[in-house]
N, CA, C and O atoms as CSV, one atom per row, in Angstrom:
chain,resi,resn,atom,element,x,y,z
A,1,MET,N,N,-32.678,53.750,104.641
A,1,MET,CA,C,-31.467,53.480,103.913
A,1,MET,C,C,-30.293,53.375,104.889
A,1,MET,O,O,-29.460,52.477,104.765
A,2,GLU,N,N,-30.228,54.289,105.855
A,2,GLU,CA,C,-29.127,54.275,106.802
A,2,GLU,C,C,-29.103,52.981,107.611
A,2,GLU,O,O,-28.039,52.410,107.846
A,3,ALA,N,N,-30.274,52.525,108.032
A,3,ALA,CA,C,-30.335,51.286,108.806
A,3,ALA,C,C,-29.871,50.098,107.967
A,3,ALA,O,O,-29.185,49.209,108.472
A,4,GLN,N,N,-30.239,50.083,106.702
A,4,GLN,CA,C,-29.813,48.995,105.824
A,4,GLN,C,C,-28.296,49.017,105.647
A,4,GLN,O,O,-27.659,47.964,105.626
A,5,CYS,N,N,-27.717,50.211,105.520
A,5,CYS,CA,C,-26.257,50.322,105.405
A,5,CYS,C,C,-25.561,49.877,106.686
A,5,CYS,O,O,-24.430,49.393,106.652
A,6,ALA,N,N,-26.246,50.045,107.817
A,6,ALA,CA,C,-25.671,49.645,109.098
A,6,ALA,C,C,-25.831,48.150,109.350
A,6,ALA,O,O,-25.353,47.641,110.364
A,7,GLY,N,N,-26.494,47.446,108.446
A,7,GLY,CA,C,-26.675,46.013,108.607
A,7,GLY,C,C,-27.811,45.639,109.527
A,7,GLY,O,O,-27.862,44.514,110.024
A,8,LEU,N,N,-28.731,46.568,109.764
A,8,LEU,CA,C,-29.853,46.317,110.660
A,8,LEU,C,C,-31.059,45.793,109.895
A,8,LEU,O,O,-31.385,46.280,108.812
A,9,SER,N,N,-31.710,44.803,110.469
A,9,SER,CA,C,-32.966,44.328,109.898
A,9,SER,C,C,-34.020,45.405,110.112
A,9,SER,O,O,-34.034,46.064,111.152
A,10,CYS,N,N,-34.890,45.583,109.145
A,10,CYS,CA,C,-35.906,46.639,109.194
A,10,CYS,C,C,-37.285,46.032,109.007
A,10,CYS,O,O,-37.541,45.348,108.016
A,11,VAL,N,N,-38.167,46.281,109.956
A,11,VAL,CA,C,-39.565,45.887,109.835
A,11,VAL,C,C,-40.340,47.183,109.651
A,11,VAL,O,O,-40.353,48.038,110.536
A,12,VAL,N,N,-40.985,47.326,108.500
A,12,VAL,CA,C,-41.653,48.582,108.163
A,12,VAL,C,C,-43.090,48.323,107.722
A,12,VAL,O,O,-43.461,47.205,107.363
A,13,SER,N,N,-43.869,49.367,107.759
A,13,SER,CA,C,-45.264,49.292,107.336
A,13,SER,C,C,-45.358,48.936,105.858
A,13,SER,O,O,-44.523,49.346,105.051
A,14,ASP,N,N,-46.383,48.170,105.520
A,14,ASP,CA,C,-46.596,47.831,104.114
A,14,ASP,C,C,-47.111,49.028,103.317
A,14,ASP,O,O,-47.330,48.926,102.110
A,15,ARG,N,N,-47.300,50.150,103.985
A,15,ARG,CA,C,-47.685,51.381,103.286
A,15,ARG,C,C,-46.465,52.191,102.840
A,15,ARG,O,O,-46.593,53.173,102.108
A,16,VAL,N,N,-45.302,51.773,103.285
A,16,VAL,CA,C,-44.058,52.399,102.833
A,16,VAL,C,C,-43.762,51.863,101.438
A,16,VAL,O,O,-43.934,50.672,101.180
A,17,THR,N,N,-43.326,52.723,100.552
A,17,THR,CA,C,-43.073,52.319,99.173
A,17,THR,C,C,-42.018,51.210,99.106
A,17,THR,O,O,-40.991,51.299,99.778
A,18,PRO,N,N,-42.258,50.173,98.306
A,18,PRO,CA,C,-41.334,49.037,98.240
A,18,PRO,C,C,-39.948,49.404,97.716
A,18,PRO,O,O,-38.992,48.657,97.927
A,19,GLU,N,N,-39.828,50.535,97.043
A,19,GLU,CA,C,-38.517,50.944,96.530
A,19,GLU,C,C,-37.529,51.244,97.650
A,19,GLU,O,O,-36.328,51.346,97.404
A,20,THR,N,N,-38.024,51.385,98.882
A,20,THR,CA,C,-37.126,51.643,100.009
A,20,THR,C,C,-36.349,50.402,100.417
A,20,THR,O,O,-35.341,50.507,101.117
A,21,ALA,N,N,-36.796,49.242,99.996
A,21,ALA,CA,C,-36.109,47.987,100.326
A,21,ALA,C,C,-34.952,47.791,99.354
A,21,ALA,O,O,-35.101,47.157,98.309
A,22,LEU,N,N,-33.805,48.342,99.711
A,22,LEU,CA,C,-32.625,48.237,98.859
A,22,LEU,C,C,-31.823,46.981,99.168
A,22,LEU,O,O,-30.922,46.615,98.412
A,23,THR,N,N,-32.146,46.320,100.272
A,23,THR,CA,C,-31.458,45.093,100.674
A,23,THR,C,C,-32.501,44.056,101.088
A,23,THR,O,O,-33.695,44.344,101.159
A,24,GLU,N,N,-32.024,42.856,101.357
A,24,GLU,CA,C,-32.926,41.802,101.832
A,24,GLU,C,C,-33.210,41.939,103.329
A,24,GLU,O,O,-33.891,41.092,103.907
A,25,LEU,N,N,-32.700,42.988,103.957
A,25,LEU,CA,C,-32.894,43.201,105.389
A,25,LEU,C,C,-34.252,43.813,105.724
A,25,LEU,O,O,-34.579,43.976,106.899
A,26,VAL,N,N,-35.043,44.152,104.713
A,26,VAL,CA,C,-36.321,44.838,104.932
A,26,VAL,C,C,-37.474,43.856,104.787
A,26,VAL,O,O,-37.541,43.092,103.824
A,27,SER,N,N,-38.383,43.890,105.763
A,27,SER,CA,C,-39.625,43.129,105.635
A,27,SER,C,C,-40.787,44.086,105.901
A,27,SER,O,O,-40.687,45.006,106.712
A,28,PHE,N,N,-41.873,43.844,105.205
A,28,PHE,CA,C,-43.048,44.712,105.279
A,28,PHE,C,C,-44.168,44.000,106.030
A,28,PHE,O,O,-44.394,42.804,105.846
A,29,CYS,N,N,-44.868,44.758,106.881
A,29,CYS,CA,C,-45.995,44.217,107.646
A,29,CYS,C,C,-47.171,45.183,107.563
A,29,CYS,O,O,-46.990,46.394,107.441
A,30,PRO,N,N,-48.383,44.625,107.633
A,30,PRO,CA,C,-49.560,45.498,107.637
A,30,PRO,C,C,-49.575,46.363,108.901
A,30,PRO,O,O,-49.445,45.844,110.009
A,31,ILE,N,N,-49.728,47.640,108.741
A,31,ILE,CA,C,-49.677,48.578,109.859
A,31,ILE,C,C,-50.817,48.357,110.852
A,31,ILE,O,O,-50.679,48.655,112.038
A,32,GLU,N,N,-51.933,47.839,110.365
A,32,GLU,CA,C,-53.073,47.703,111.262
A,32,GLU,C,C,-53.009,46.479,112.171
A,32,GLU,O,O,-53.868,46.319,113.039
A,33,TYR,N,N,-52.024,45.625,111.995
A,33,TYR,CA,C,-51.924,44.403,112.800
A,33,TYR,C,C,-50.677,44.447,113.679
A,33,TYR,O,O,-49.582,44.069,113.263
A,34,GLU,N,N,-50.884,44.924,114.916
A,34,GLU,CA,C,-49.757,45.044,115.840
A,34,GLU,C,C,-49.062,43.706,116.054
A,34,GLU,O,O,-47.840,43.638,116.183
A,35,ARG,N,N,-49.854,42.655,116.090
A,35,ARG,CA,C,-49.290,41.325,116.344
A,35,ARG,C,C,-48.339,40.919,115.214
A,35,ARG,O,O,-47.297,40.317,115.472
A,36,ALA,N,N,-48.685,41.239,113.983
A,36,ALA,CA,C,-47.810,40.922,112.850
A,36,ALA,C,C,-46.484,41.653,112.994
A,36,ALA,O,O,-45.422,41.090,112.724
A,37,PHE,N,N,-46.551,42.917,113.422
A,37,PHE,CA,C,-45.323,43.679,113.643
A,37,PHE,C,C,-44.503,43.048,114.755
A,37,PHE,O,O,-43.294,42.860,114.615
A,38,ALA,N,N,-45.162,42.721,115.861
A,38,ALA,CA,C,-44.454,42.119,116.997
A,38,ALA,C,C,-43.812,40.798,116.588
A,38,ALA,O,O,-42.653,40.545,116.916
A,39,ASP,N,N,-44.552,39.959,115.878
A,39,ASP,CA,C,-44.005,38.676,115.430
A,39,ASP,C,C,-42.825,38.877,114.486
A,39,ASP,O,O,-41.823,38.167,114.573
A,40,ALA,N,N,-42.950,39.845,113.590
A,40,ALA,CA,C,-41.852,40.116,112.650
A,40,ALA,C,C,-40.611,40.593,113.393
A,40,ALA,O,O,-39.494,40.184,113.076
A,41,LEU,N,N,-40.811,41.458,114.383
A,41,LEU,CA,C,-39.669,41.943,115.163
A,41,LEU,C,C,-39.020,40.820,115.956
A,41,LEU,O,O,-37.795,40.704,115.999
A,42,LEU,N,N,-39.847,39.995,116.581
A,42,LEU,CA,C,-39.308,38.881,117.366
A,42,LEU,C,C,-38.642,37.836,116.488
A,42,LEU,O,O,-37.716,37.150,116.923
A,43,GLY,N,N,-39.113,37.712,115.247
A,43,GLY,CA,C,-38.554,36.723,114.330
A,43,GLY,C,C,-37.380,37.222,113.514
A,43,GLY,O,O,-36.835,36.488,112.689
A,44,THR,N,N,-36.986,38.470,113.741
A,44,THR,CA,C,-35.864,39.029,112.987
A,44,THR,C,C,-34.589,38.284,113.352
A,44,THR,O,O,-34.203,38.240,114.519
A,45,PRO,N,N,-33.940,37.702,112.358
A,45,PRO,CA,C,-32.726,36.944,112.668
A,45,PRO,C,C,-31.590,37.863,113.107
A,45,PRO,O,O,-31.452,38.986,112.621
A,46,ARG,N,N,-30.797,37.369,114.018
A,46,ARG,CA,C,-29.588,38.095,114.413
A,46,ARG,C,C,-28.548,37.824,113.342
A,46,ARG,O,O,-28.428,36.706,112.839
A,47,ASN,N,N,-27.811,38.843,113.005
A,47,ASN,CA,C,-26.793,38.638,111.986
A,47,ASN,C,C,-25.464,39.207,112.454
A,47,ASN,O,O,-25.397,39.944,113.438
A,48,GLU,N,N,-24.434,38.859,111.748
A,48,GLU,CA,C,-23.106,39.390,112.018
A,48,GLU,C,C,-23.094,40.798,111.447
A,48,GLU,O,O,-23.075,40.984,110.230
A,49,ARG,N,N,-23.106,41.792,112.338
A,49,ARG,CA,C,-23.322,43.176,111.910
A,49,ARG,C,C,-22.309,43.669,110.892
A,49,ARG,O,O,-22.691,44.335,109.930
A,50,LYS,N,N,-21.035,43.366,111.072
A,50,LYS,CA,C,-20.014,43.877,110.145
A,50,LYS,C,C,-20.267,43.340,108.741
A,50,LYS,O,O,-20.279,44.103,107.776
A,51,ALA,N,N,-20.467,42.040,108.626
A,51,ALA,CA,C,-20.720,41.439,107.309
A,51,ALA,C,C,-22.028,41.964,106.726
A,51,ALA,O,O,-22.103,42.267,105.536
A,52,ALA,N,N,-23.061,42.071,107.566
A,52,ALA,CA,C,-24.355,42.572,107.090
A,52,ALA,C,C,-24.243,44.035,106.670
A,52,ALA,O,O,-24.861,44.450,105.690
A,53,SER,N,N,-23.459,44.815,107.409
A,53,SER,CA,C,-23.260,46.221,107.053
A,53,SER,C,C,-22.510,46.349,105.732
A,53,SER,O,O,-22.897,47.137,104.869
A,54,ASP,N,N,-21.439,45.576,105.575
A,54,ASP,CA,C,-20.681,45.611,104.317
A,54,ASP,C,C,-21.571,45.239,103.134
A,54,ASP,O,O,-21.523,45.879,102.083
A,55,ALA,N,N,-22.383,44.198,103.315
A,55,ALA,CA,C,-23.292,43.770,102.245
A,55,ALA,C,C,-24.351,44.838,101.985
A,55,ALA,O,O,-24.680,45.121,100.833
A,56,GLY,N,N,-24.885,45.429,103.053
A,56,GLY,CA,C,-25.894,46.473,102.900
A,56,GLY,C,C,-25.354,47.688,102.168
A,56,GLY,O,O,-26.023,48.242,101.296
A,57,ILE,N,N,-24.143,48.101,102.522
A,57,ILE,CA,C,-23.522,49.245,101.849
A,57,ILE,C,C,-23.340,48.945,100.367
A,57,ILE,O,O,-23.628,49.793,99.522
A,58,ALA,N,N,-22.867,47.753,100.047
A,58,ALA,CA,C,-22.662,47.379,98.640
A,58,ALA,C,C,-23.985,47.382,97.879
A,58,ALA,O,O,-24.048,47.864,96.748
A,59,GLN,N,N,-25.038,46.850,98.488
A,59,GLN,CA,C,-26.336,46.802,97.816
A,59,GLN,C,C,-26.919,48.200,97.627
A,59,GLN,O,O,-27.522,48.488,96.593
A,60,VAL,N,N,-26.745,49.058,98.610
A,60,VAL,CA,C,-27.243,50.433,98.494
A,60,VAL,C,C,-26.464,51.178,97.410
A,60,VAL,O,O,-27.050,51.929,96.630
A,61,ARG,N,N,-25.156,50.974,97.359
A,61,ARG,CA,C,-24.351,51.589,96.292
A,61,ARG,C,C,-24.795,51.082,94.924
A,61,ARG,O,O,-24.940,51.860,93.981
A,62,ASP,N,N,-25.007,49.775,94.825
A,62,ASP,CA,C,-25.445,49.196,93.549
A,62,ASP,C,C,-26.794,49.760,93.102
A,62,ASP,O,O,-27.094,49.805,91.909
A,63,ALA,N,N,-27.597,50.186,94.068
A,63,ALA,CA,C,-28.901,50.771,93.751
A,63,ALA,C,C,-28.777,52.247,93.343
A,63,ALA,O,O,-29.779,52.902,93.057
A,64,GLY,N,N,-27.537,52.765,93.319
A,64,GLY,CA,C,-27.317,54.133,92.856
A,64,GLY,C,C,-27.206,55.177,93.943
A,64,GLY,O,O,-27.280,56.375,93.667
A,65,PHE,N,N,-27.028,54.734,95.181
A,65,PHE,CA,C,-26.948,55.674,96.296
A,65,PHE,C,C,-25.538,55.698,96.886
A,65,PHE,O,O,-25.330,55.302,98.032
A,66,ASP,N,N,-24.589,56.160,96.104
A,66,ASP,CA,C,-23.205,56.288,96.555
A,66,ASP,C,C,-22.886,57.775,96.637
A,66,ASP,O,O,-22.861,58.460,95.614
A,67,ALA,N,N,-22.642,58.276,97.834
A,67,ALA,CA,C,-22.429,59.712,98.029
A,67,ALA,C,C,-21.245,60.223,97.219
A,67,ALA,O,O,-21.326,61.292,96.616
A,68,GLN,N,N,-20.154,59.479,97.198
A,68,GLN,CA,C,-18.965,59.922,96.466
A,68,GLN,C,C,-19.247,59.983,94.963
A,68,GLN,O,O,-18.915,60.969,94.306
A,69,GLU,N,N,-19.853,58.936,94.427
A,69,GLU,CA,C,-20.183,58.923,92.995
A,69,GLU,C,C,-21.164,60.035,92.638
A,69,GLU,O,O,-21.020,60.694,91.608
A,70,ASN,N,N,-22.156,60.236,93.492
A,70,ASN,CA,C,-23.135,61.288,93.220
A,70,ASN,C,C,-22.511,62.675,93.323
A,70,ASN,O,O,-22.895,63.582,92.585
A,71,ALA,N,N,-21.554,62.849,94.231
A,71,ALA,CA,C,-20.854,64.138,94.333
A,71,ALA,C,C,-20.071,64.412,93.054
A,71,ALA,O,O,-20.055,65.539,92.559
A,72,ILE,N,N,-19.425,63.387,92.524
A,72,ILE,CA,C,-18.665,63.552,91.278
A,72,ILE,C,C,-19.607,63.896,90.128
A,72,ILE,O,O,-19.317,64.796,89.339
A,73,ARG,N,N,-20.730,63.188,90.026
A,73,ARG,CA,C,-21.693,63.481,88.954
A,73,ARG,C,C,-22.229,64.911,89.044
A,73,ARG,O,O,-22.359,65.604,88.035
A,74,LEU,N,N,-22.536,65.332,90.261
A,74,LEU,CA,C,-23.044,66.687,90.446
A,74,LEU,C,C,-21.971,67.717,90.092
A,74,LEU,O,O,-22.263,68.722,89.445
A,75,MET,N,N,-20.737,67.467,90.515
A,75,MET,CA,C,-19.644,68.381,90.193
A,75,MET,C,C,-19.419,68.438,88.680
A,75,MET,O,O,-19.181,69.510,88.124
A,76,GLU,N,N,-19.496,67.286,88.021
A,76,GLU,CA,C,-19.349,67.270,86.557
A,76,GLU,C,C,-20.448,68.091,85.883
A,76,GLU,O,O,-20.196,68.798,84.907
A,77,LEU,N,N,-21.653,67.991,86.406
A,77,LEU,CA,C,-22.754,68.781,85.860
A,77,LEU,C,C,-22.468,70.274,86.011
A,77,LEU,O,O,-22.602,71.039,85.056
A,78,TYR,N,N,-22.073,70.680,87.220
A,78,TYR,CA,C,-21.759,72.094,87.442
A,78,TYR,C,C,-20.612,72.552,86.548
A,78,TYR,O,O,-20.665,73.624,85.946
A,79,GLU,N,N,-19.582,71.725,86.472
A,79,GLU,CA,C,-18.411,72.115,85.690
A,79,GLU,C,C,-18.708,72.139,84.193
A,79,GLU,O,O,-18.113,72.928,83.458
A,80,SER,N,N,-19.615,71.289,83.738
A,80,SER,CA,C,-19.976,71.330,82.316
A,80,SER,C,C,-20.675,72.647,81.983
A,80,SER,O,O,-20.618,73.121,80.848
A,81,ARG,N,N,-21.325,73.224,82.970
A,81,ARG,CA,C,-22.010,74.504,82.768
A,81,ARG,C,C,-21.044,75.687,82.844
A,81,ARG,O,O,-21.285,76.737,82.248
A,82,THR,N,N,-19.942,75.502,83.589
A,82,THR,CA,C,-19.014,76.624,83.782
A,82,THR,C,C,-17.736,76.493,82.964
A,82,THR,O,O,-17.004,77.467,82.793
A,83,GLY,N,N,-17.464,75.286,82.455
A,83,GLY,CA,C,-16.240,75.066,81.697
A,83,GLY,C,C,-15.021,74.809,82.564
A,83,GLY,O,O,-13.908,74.732,82.044
A,84,ARG,N,N,-15.199,74.675,83.870
A,84,ARG,CA,C,-14.084,74.400,84.785
A,84,ARG,C,C,-14.136,72.930,85.193
A,84,ARG,O,O,-15.217,72.364,85.354
A,85,THR,N,N,-12.952,72.309,85.361
A,85,THR,CA,C,-12.925,70.874,85.686
A,85,THR,C,C,-12.008,70.522,86.847
A,85,THR,O,O,-11.877,69.342,87.170
A,86,GLU,N,N,-11.379,71.474,87.477
A,86,GLU,CA,C,-10.383,71.148,88.503
A,86,GLU,C,C,-10.970,70.453,89.731
A,86,GLU,O,O,-10.288,69.633,90.346
A,87,HIS,N,N,-12.194,70.753,90.098
A,87,HIS,CA,C,-12.773,70.142,91.289
A,87,HIS,C,C,-13.110,68.667,91.071
A,87,HIS,O,O,-12.888,67.852,91.966
A,88,THR,N,N,-13.632,68.314,89.924
A,88,THR,CA,C,-13.937,66.916,89.632
A,88,THR,C,C,-12.668,66.088,89.631
A,88,THR,O,O,-12.667,64.957,90.117
A,89,THR,N,N,-11.590,66.630,89.094
A,89,THR,CA,C,-10.314,65.916,89.082
A,89,THR,C,C,-9.873,65.614,90.503
A,89,THR,O,O,-9.406,64.510,90.781
A,90,VAL,N,N,-10.011,66.572,91.405
A,90,VAL,CA,C,-9.642,66.366,92.810
A,90,VAL,C,C,-10.511,65.273,93.424
A,90,VAL,O,O,-9.990,64.381,94.094
A,91,LEU,N,N,-11.823,65.323,93.209
A,91,LEU,CA,C,-12.723,64.303,93.761
A,91,LEU,C,C,-12.379,62.912,93.237
A,91,LEU,O,O,-12.350,61.949,94.004
A,92,LYS,N,N,-12.123,62.803,91.952
A,92,LYS,CA,C,-11.795,61.500,91.374
A,92,LYS,C,C,-10.474,60.980,91.921
A,92,LYS,O,O,-10.340,59.781,92.166
A,93,ASN,N,N,-9.497,61.859,92.118
A,93,ASN,CA,C,-8.216,61.441,92.690
A,93,ASN,C,C,-8.386,60.973,94.127
A,93,ASN,O,O,-7.776,59.982,94.526
A,94,GLU,N,N,-9.201,61.664,94.908
A,94,GLU,CA,C,-9.460,61.254,96.287
A,94,GLU,C,C,-10.169,59.910,96.329
A,94,GLU,O,O,-9.904,59.096,97.213
A,95,GLN,N,N,-11.056,59.674,95.390
A,95,GLN,CA,C,-11.809,58.425,95.356
A,95,GLN,C,C,-10.895,57.240,95.072
A,95,GLN,O,O,-11.138,56.141,95.571
A,96,SER,N,N,-9.863,57.444,94.288
A,96,SER,CA,C,-8.988,56.331,93.920
A,96,SER,C,C,-7.987,55.985,95.015
A,96,SER,O,O,-7.285,54.980,94.904
A,97,LEU,N,N,-7.905,56.791,96.069
A,97,LEU,CA,C,-6.966,56.504,97.170
A,97,LEU,C,C,-7.407,55.343,98.009
A,97,LEU,O,O,-6.726,54.981,98.968
């Protein structure tokens, strides 16, 4: 996930669960064929890292992996159990800055 957010192309084993491909930067290769891995690595297109990183971050967020949003959801869960809400308000205010 971190590599995808950084805009890096990822060549991974086809034994890795496909749900890890949150962006189009991931390609899967059979682990038993070194040549397939080498060819995939050599064929990885160079991209403009900043644009690829921005796109990767957006795609990862769209897939539900946004640290700020998840922190707010977790805080809301805790606060719903305790009846306190001041921390979620602070997080939401910081997010809107």
